[in-house]
N, C-alpha and C positions, 0 to 999 in steps of 0.2 A: 504494499500500500504506500502511495506517494506521501511524504511528510507534508504537513500543512501547519502554518502559523497564522493565528489571528492577531491582528494589531489593532489596538484602540487608540486613536490619535485624532486631533482636531486642528483646524486652521480657520482663521477669519481675519477680517480687517483689523479687529481689536487685538488679537493675540499674535498675528503674523503667520507666516507660512513655514517657519523653521521646523516645527514638529512634523508637519506633513513631508517636508523635503527630506528630513533625515530617515524617516521610516520608508519613504519611497526608495532612497538610495540603498537601504539595507535590503528591502524586498527584492529590488532588482539584482542586487549582487548575489543574494541567496538562490534566486532562480537561475542565474547565469552560471554559477559555480557549483552549486549543490543540488540543483533541480528541486528545490524546495518551494512549494506554492504558498502564496500569502493572500490573505483576505484583509483588507483594511475596513474597519468599522468606524465610521466618522459621522459627525453631525453635518447635515446638508445646509449650506448657505452659499450665496452667490460667489464670494471670494474664493472659497475652498473649491467649489465646482469648476470655476475658471482655471485654477491652478492644476487640478487633477486631470482636467480634460486633455492636457497636452502631454500626459504621462501614462505609461502602460502599467496600471495596477488594478487588481480586482477590488471593487468598492461595494460595501453594503452600507447604505445611508440610513441614518436614523434622524428623527425629528429634532431640529435645532432648538425647539422650545421645551424639550423635556426637562424636568426638574431632576435633581440627582436621584430622588426616590423613584421617579418614573423610569429613569434610565437604568437603575439597578433592576427593576422589574423586567425591562426589556432584555438586559443581559441575561438574566436567569432563564427567560423564555428561549432566547437564542441557544443557550447551552443545552436545552432540551430538544431543540429542533434541527440544529445544524450538526454536521458530523464532528466528532470530537477532534480537537487539534493535537498536534505534537507539542505545541508551546503557545503560551499567550503573552503578548508584549503590550505594555501600557506606557503611553506617552501623552498624558493629559493633565498638565498643571497640577492642581492641588487635590484632585480626586484620589490620588495615590496615598493620601494620608487618612482616608475615611475607611474605617474597619468594614462597614457594610458593603462598600464598593469592592474592596479587596475580596471579601467573602463571595460576592457575586461572580467575580472572575475565577475564583477557585472552583466554582461549580462546572467549569469547563474540564476539570480533572487533568490538567497539564501543568508543567513547570511554569511559574509566573516570573516575568522579567519587567522591571520598571526602568524606563529612561527618564531622567529629570535633569534640570540644570540649575537647581537651587544653589546659592552661595554659602548658606549656613548648613550646619549639621541637620541632615534630614533622614530620619529612621523610617524606612518603608518595609512593610511586611511582605516581602517578596523573596524569591529564591536567589535572584541576581539583580543588583541595582547598579546602573551605569550613569555616571555623571561626569561629563567632560569639562565642567567649569573649573578654571584654574584656582579659584578660591578654595576648592575642595582639598587642595594639597596640604592645607593646614589641619585637617580633621582626621580623627582616629575612630574607625568603625570596628575595631577588633572585637568588641564586646557584643556586637549585633548578631542576630541569627542568620540573616542573609549575607551573601558575599558581595562586597562593594568594590567596584572598579572605578577609580576617580582620577581626574586630572586630564589635561589636554591630550594625552597619548591615547585616551579612549573616545575622543570626539569623532563623531561619525561624519565623514566627508567622502567625496568621490575617491575611490581606491587609486586612481591615477595620480593623486598627489604624492603617493609614496615614492614614485619614480620620476615625476615630472622634473624637467630641467628648471632650476631656479632662475628668476629674472636677474638681469645684470643692471644694477643701478650705477649710473655713470656720473652722478653728482649734479644733475641738472633736472629741472622740472619743466617739461613741455606738454606731456599728455597726461591727464588725470582720469583715473578710473573712479566711477561713482556708482554705488549701489546702496540704497538705504532700506533694504528689506523688500520682501515680496508683496507686503500690503502697505507699507509706508504709513503707519498709523497716524502720524502727525502731518502728513503731506509736506515734509521738510525739504523734499527734493527741489521744490521751486525757489525756495530761499537760497539754497546752495547755488543753483544756476544763476540766479540774479546776482549773487555776490561775486562769482567767478567772471560773469560778464562784465561786471564793474571793474574788476582787476584787469582783464584783457591779457592777451599773450599766451593763453593756454588752449589746447584742444581737449575735448571731452569725450570720453566713452562711457555711456550711461547704460546701465542694466536695469530693466524695469519689468513689470508684469501686468497682465490684465487684471490681476487680483487687486491692484491699487484702486481701480475704478476711475482713474483719471487719465488713461492712456491717450484719448483724443486731445485733451487739454495739453498734455505733455508734447505731443507731436507738433501742435500748433505753436507752442512756446519755442521750441527749437527751431522752427521755420523763421521766427521773428528776430532771433538774436544774431549778432555778428559773429559770435564765437563758433569755430568749427567743431561739429559734434557728430557722433554716430550713436544710434539707439539700438540696443539688443533687447528683444522682448521674449520672455518665457523660454530662454534657452535651457536645454536639459542639464547642462553643467557649466560652471564658470571656468573650468580648468584651462581652456584655451583662450579665454577672454582677457587675461591679464597681460599677455605679452604685447609689447609695443607701448605700454604705459609705464610711467615713471613712479608715481605715487598713487595712493587711493584714499578716497573718503568713503567710508561705510558706516552702517549702523553697527551695533555691538553684538549681533547674532551670528548665524552660521558663516556669513561672508567674512567676518573679521578673522575667524580661525582659518579660513581658506587663504585669505590674503597673507597671513603670517607664514602659512605653509609654503607659499612660493617665494617668500623672502622680500616682498614688497613693503616699503615704508608706507605708513599711513596714519590717518587720524580717524576717530569715531565720533559720530553724533548719534547718541543712543535714543531708541524709541521707548524702552522700558526700564524700570529701576533695576531689574536683574541684569539686563544688558549693560547698564552703567557700572554695575559691580564687576562684571567680567572684564569690561574694557579698561577699568581703572587698574585691575590686578595685572593685565597684560602690559599696562603702562609701567607699573612697578618692576616688571620683568624686562623692561627695555624694548618691548616689541610693539609699542603703540603710543600715541598721544590721544588722550580722551578729552574732547571738548565738552562733555557732559550731556545732559538730557535735552532733547530737542525742544520740549515744551517750555524749558527754562531759558532758552537762548533766543533773545530778540534779535532783530536783523543787525543792530549796531554791534552786539556782543559777538554774533556769528562772524561778521566782517572782521573784527579786530582779531579774534582768536584764529580764524582761518588764515588770515594774511601772515600772522606770526609763525604759524606752522609751516606754511609754504616757503618762507624764507630760511627756515632753520635746517640748513643742509647738514650741520653737525649731527642733529638728531636723526635725519634721514639715513646717514651713514651708519650710525649706531644701531638703528633698527635693522638695517640690511645685514649687519654682521651678527646680530644676536637671534634673529628670527628662527634660523635653523636649529638652534638649541632648544627652542620652546615647543615647537610642533613638527613632527616628522611625516604626518600625512597617513600613518598606517592604522588609524583608529577603526575604520570600517572593517578591515580584515581581522583586527583583534576582537572586535565585538562579535563578528559573525562566527569566529572560532569558538567563542565562549557560548554562544547560543547553541551551536551545533553539539558542543559537549553535554548540553542539558537534554537534548532530544534522544 
């Protein structure tokens, strides 16, 4: 009988597409290398549907308006009606801390794995807990029942990052890579474009998604500015899109980890508090400059901080030298191996 994994994960304009992106990468890799089938159980909403429409993954949609109690009932029903899986994987924000929710997932009678990205100690009643947040390097889980794999070495990204040729920083900034998340919760991209247009002298490569809900507005904006730009929309992987750029401006989610993996200097403008914590820790490790939370940056502050970062070539060189020591790009393979050892 073919092995099957059920994954419970969500994405939306509010929480971003990072959870869906990493479980998609994992599902695709397991299918390609181990012939393991995956079914994603996810709440249906416009942003998530747009994101998933361009990716090959089997989806079972549930009502986005379900309360946690109603969702628990739905999961228990599915465990009685769907074929039992070889493993259940959970990547849904704070539901992993609810005993009743975990109990519902246990009714699938399979090993339970939780993926999270919390910065603080987070004890989850699962067999395996994976957290790629660099802040987790400070915590000890040796007293816990479940097995914990923590730190950037377990962050899930395209497995090609393990062998990709690192970018060559030449001490100048001509072309800037920009990606502020699959949903851009705070619509910060337009402020970044306006600021860089004011500075002048740069070329832009912008990665965006239909999940933002503003793609038409973005295309019109880029037609009106004098800055040379290219727009990449819903590309399956960023791995080939870094090359040709000198530095990057990203949010503090998945893209930040990938940028460090290719050795590119950059700064972050974060969409969520958790992203801000991650970005600040990477700054402490010498692999980032964190400008803070988007909702706290007015246009004047953004202009000031971004201009200072763009001129700081000493920092660019430092990041370029240190990034390879922070993330090696092997997280997907490590996690996949651990999952297969549970099956």
